[in-house]
Each structure stands twice: as C-alpha cells, then as structure tokens.
N, C-alpha and C positions, 0 to 999 in steps of 0.2 A: 494518533495517536497518529510545525516543522519548518534571518536578520544577524545582525552580529551578535545578540544576547543568545540566540539558538548556538551559533557555533561556540560561544565560551561555554555554555553548558554541555554541549558536545566533548569539547575537550576536557571539561572536570570529569565527564563520564568515563573516558578512554582508561585512566588509571584504576578507577573502580571497578569497572568490568573486566579488565585484565585480571585485577587482582582476583576476582571471584573465579575466573577459568583456571587459575594457576595448578590448581591438582598439586600432584606430589613433586616436589622440585629436584632435578637431579642434575647431575653435569651435563648430561644429554638432552635435556629440556629443550625442544624447540620452541619458537614463537613465530606464531600467525598474527598478522593483522589484516583485520577485516573491516571494510566500510560497508555500511548499512544504513537503510532507511526503515527496518523495521521498529517497532514501538519498544519503547525502554523495558516495559515489565515483561514482555516476551522474551526479549534478549536475556535478560538474566536467567530466566527458566530456561531457555535453550542453552546458555552455556553451562549452567549448573548440572545438566544432564550429559552435556560433552565432555564437561571434566571428569566424570566417572567413567565414561568409555574410552577417553582420552587423556589419562593423568599426565602423561609427559608432554602433553602439549600446551602451552600458555596463550591462549587467545585474547588478542588486545583488539577491542571494538571503537570505532570512531562512527557515534551515530548522527547524522543530520537528516533533515527535511528532503524528500525526493529532489526538489530544486536545488536546494543548497548544495546536496552532496554532487550533483552533477556538475557545478559550477567548481568545487574542491577538486573533482578529479579530473576535469580539462585545465585547471590552473597548474597542476602537478603532472602533468602529461609528460613532460620532457625528463621527470625525475619522480615517477610514481613511490609514494610512501605505503603503499599497501599490496599484500599478497593476494587477497581475494576481495570480490564484489558478492556482498551475501544478502540477498532479498531486498534487490532494488527493482524498480517498475521496469519491466520490460521495454513498454515504451522508450524510455530515456537508455536502457543498454544498448537497443538497436541503432542509436546515432552512430554514425560511421566512424566518429574520431573515438567512440568510447569502443567498439568491437576491433579497432584496430589496436588497442592495449591489451586485448584479451589473447590468450593461448588456447587452442584447441584441447578439452580434456573431458573425456567420458567417464565420470564417477561412478563408482559400483553401484547398481541398480537402476541406472539411467535407460538402462534396455527396456526397463516395464514402462517407462512414460510415454505417453501418446506422441506421434511428430510433431503435432503442435506446441508440444509443450519442451521441446528442446531445439536446438540449433542444428541444421543440417552438416555445419562443419565442426560443430563440436565446442564451439565458444561459450554457449551459454545452455542453462537448463533452469525450469522453473520446478519449485515445490509446493509453493502456495500462492494466493490472490486474494484479491477482495473486489466487492463489488457496489454498486450504489444502492442506497435506500434512503427513505425518510425517516427521522425519528419524530413522530408527533405526540406534542404532550396532550394527553387525554381531557386532562383537567384544564389547561389554559383553553383549550377548544370549547370545553363546556362551557366555561366562564364567560368567555367573550362569543358563545353561540355561533361559531365557526363549523362549516362542515368539513368533514373527513376527506383530506386531498388523497386522491389515489393515481394521479400522473403528473408528468411535468408540465402538461398544459394546463392543469388545475391551478399551479402556481402562480399563472398570470391573473388570475381571478382578484379583482380589486380589494375583495373583502381581506386578503391576505396580507395588505399592504403593511409594512414595519414588522412582521410575524415571520418572516422568512431569514433564515442564515444559511450560508453557502461558504463551501472552502475555497481559498483563493486559489484559482488554477496555475498561477504562476510559481507558487511554492508547493502547493500539494498535489500531490500525484492523484489523490482521490477528485479534488478538484478539477485535475485536467481530464481524467477519465470520463468525467460527467459531460462537459460540455463536448470534447470529442465524438462522443456515441450519439450525442443529439445532432451534430452536425453529420455523421455519417449516416445516421438513419432518415434523416430529412433532406439532405442535400444542403449545398453552403448555403443558400440564400433562406431557406425556410427554416433551418438551423439557427442561423444567427437571427433571424425574425423573433423565435421563441425566446431563447438568451437574453435578448433586448426587451422583451415583455416581461420576464422573469425579473429582470434587475429592478422593474420598478417597484416592484414588492419587497426586496431584498433589503434588510436592515443594515447590515454589513457582511463582508468577505473576511472569513479568518483562515489566518495561515495553516492551519491544520485539518486534516482530514475528519479527524475525531471529534474536535472540538465544537462542531455546530451541534451535533448530537448532545455533547455534555450541556451545552447553553440552552438547548431545548428542554431536555430532563430537568434541570435545574427550574425552569419556569420562566428564562428571562425571555424566550420566545416560543412560540407554537409551534414551529416546524425548523428543524436542522436537515439539511440535505447532507448526507453524511454516508458512510459505508453501513453494509449489513451489520457487522461484527459490534460495531459501536452501539447499533440498535438492540441487538441480542443480548450484550451485556448490560445494557440499561434495563432491559425488561426481566433478566437474571436476579437484577441486584434490588428490584422491585420498584424500579421508577414507575410512573404514571405514563409509560411510553408504550406505543403502538410501533412497530414496523412496518413501514408499508414500501413495498417492491412497486416502483411506476409501472403502472401497465404498458405505458407507450415507451418503454425501453429503459432495461436497467445495464447501463454500460459496466465492464470491468477491467480490471487489470491484474495481469500476473506477475510475480516477484522472482526477477532473475538473479542467478549466483554464475560465477565463473571465475575462472584463474588467471591472473594476471600474468603477462609475458614477461614482465619485470621481478616477479616474486623471488624474493631474497631466500625462501625456503620454501621450494616448491614440492618436497618430499612431504611435509606435516601439512601444507597448504591441502594438498590432495586427500589426505588423510581426513583433513575436518571436511571437505566437500563430499566425500564418502559418507560422513557422517550425518549431513543434513538429508540424504536420501535414505537413511536406516529407518529400520519399523519402530524404534524409541522415539526418534525425531517424529517420524509422521504421527504419532498417535499423539504427542504434544501439541501439533499445530492446529489440531481441531478444537482446542481450548481457546485459542488466537483468531483463526482463521474460517472464513465462510467457504472459502475454495482451497481443497488439497489436491492437488495433482496426481499425487502417490497412488496408485490403484489400491483398492481393497480397505481402506480407512473408513469406519463410519462414522453417520453425523452426529454430532454432539448433540447432549440432550437440550442444552441450551438453544440451539438452531431450530430443533425441532419445536420447542415449546414457542419460540418467538414467531412460528409459522413458515421457516425457511424452506422451500419445496426440496424434498431430497433429491430429484432431477433438476438441477439447475440450468438446464439447456433449454427449458421451457420457458424461462424469465430472462436469460441474458441474452442480449443483444450480440450478434456475432462481430465482435469489434476486428477489424484489419490493424492489428499492430505496427506493421509494417508502415501502413498509410499514416495511422496515428503517429507516428514517429517522425516519417518525412515532412509532415504537415504542422507539426507541434510548433516550432520558432513561427510560422506565420499565422496560426491559430491564436498563440500567444500575444504575438504582436497586435493582430486585431482587436483581441480582449483588451489589453492595456488602454489602446487608443480610443474604442468605444465605451469602456466601462471603466476600467482602471481604478477601483478605488478601495 
C-alpha cells in the first residue's frame, strides 16, 4: 500500500475523502488539509472514526506515495497547501527542508510515547510503523520445487532467478527502508554487494511497498519482499502465503505526523493531531499496522496468526533514522545508477 497517474488518483481521492470526513456541517465548521502516505483503505476507516469524534472538523486528504509526497511538499514549500503531515515516513520527515516547515506541537497523549518516537523539539511524533517481511507463495514454491527463503542472503540463490519482486526504493518508503537497513547492518561495501547480488534474481521493482506481496499471493512470483502487514493480511484472507521475517535483519520505518507552521487552521489541526493519539485511533491502528507506538495496544489476532512476534525488538534491526535520512539521496542515487530499473 505509491507517477503522474498516482498524483491524478490522489487528487481525485482528496474530495472523496474530504466528503467522508465532513461530519455535521455548521457555520463554524473548520477545514483541515492533511498530506499523507497512509494507504487508502486505512485512511477511510480512520477518517470515519475521526468524523464521529470531531464532527465539526472537515478533514480533507491528499494521499501520495512516500517519495511523491516529499516532492509535492518541497515544490509547495514557499506556499504550503496543507495544515498537517499525517502518517509519513520518519526518514523523509527528518529532511531539514521538511522540518523547517514544521512548528513544534506536543499533542495530547504524546507524553506517553517513548523518547525515540517523538522529536525532542516537538516538531514530529509517530504513532505507527511498518517493517520488512517476505510474502512467500507456498504453492508456487512447491510447484517449482524451491526452498523456503529465510534471509536476504537466501534471495541471492540462483534458484530464485525471476521469482523475486521488490518495491522500488525511489518511490516506496518500504523499498527504501529495506535497502537502507541492509546497508546500515552490513556496512556500505557489503550492503551494496548483497543488494546487487539480489538484483540478479529480481524480476521487477514495483512502485508500491505492498504490491510485491499482492503479486506473490496472486501466484505471479514466488517471493515478494514487502511489509509485514501485507503478509499478515494475505494470510488472514486465505492466500497461500507464508510471512517470513528475514533472520539477517528486518528493517522498519516509523510514520510521523506534525503541524505545519503555515497551517491556516491551527486550532482544528491541533485537535486532529490530538485525535491521532487517542485510544480509539490507537485501537484502529492494529487493524492495519504491525507497529503501534502508543503504549498498551494489544497485538491483533491476524498478527499473531501470521507468526509476528509479540516482542518486535527481537527481530527489528535498530535503524538509525537520522543516518537513514542524511544518506537517503546518496543511497537512492547509487541505486538508480547501479540498478535503476
């Protein structure tokens, strides 16, 4: 669950989701415009819940893929068109050009978040996140007599040639977190050596982080490197998919939100950001996210059924988000130069 066509789709989505979130129309009704990289299905459910809690606030949404959203925000930097950033990759949010556009605000409930899940200067906070996982089609594996992969290194095995699909790191936050974690965990030289070795088996790089999983579950390929939620959802819906968390490092990303300094309706923007940390919102997150930073939220049944560990600290690679943000342009430049397809 990210071209010119995606921008067009997002622009069509904005009035639809805005209408969904209108609630009761009054003369005092406020409008909040949120830019987000959250998936469309989760956006709709979150806004339906927010509508009940904030009936006098009309939340309009522009949804773009992680990379496209960054380009949009920077293009509008001189005259921002939104009030809040909502659920966007922390790595991208940490770009100094982006943080310069944000205003410190500590929403209600942010005091319960761990220090690592919010900015020391109050410019951003995170409520959710996603992590890398393989979606392996067990029927394709059996039909082609392929072994079950358990690690990134396994994906360099020539037996998987043409059977692996990955997200494009330039457009997909999931794609970027995957290669950034591999480079951080192995060092620059060994990390790139592994990424190039895997490329020999990759059939294609897909724009979205969730679509490699969907391609694998449909039987188009044996393995889609994706995010854990997409795998959990596929298992829950009965597809012949096994979720595999790579033993040699599962990278992850947190999704940040923040208040734009240029917000035209700061009062209602702050109310909406408060809502994103509310108990009701936190309960909804587990339906769509494998990582929820809000304390006290139990793991979903789908996550447990798919085999996601209750204690994710045992499987997540401790990503340095500041380093990931600082090196992002260089890493993507190298990827486009050496792989770029």
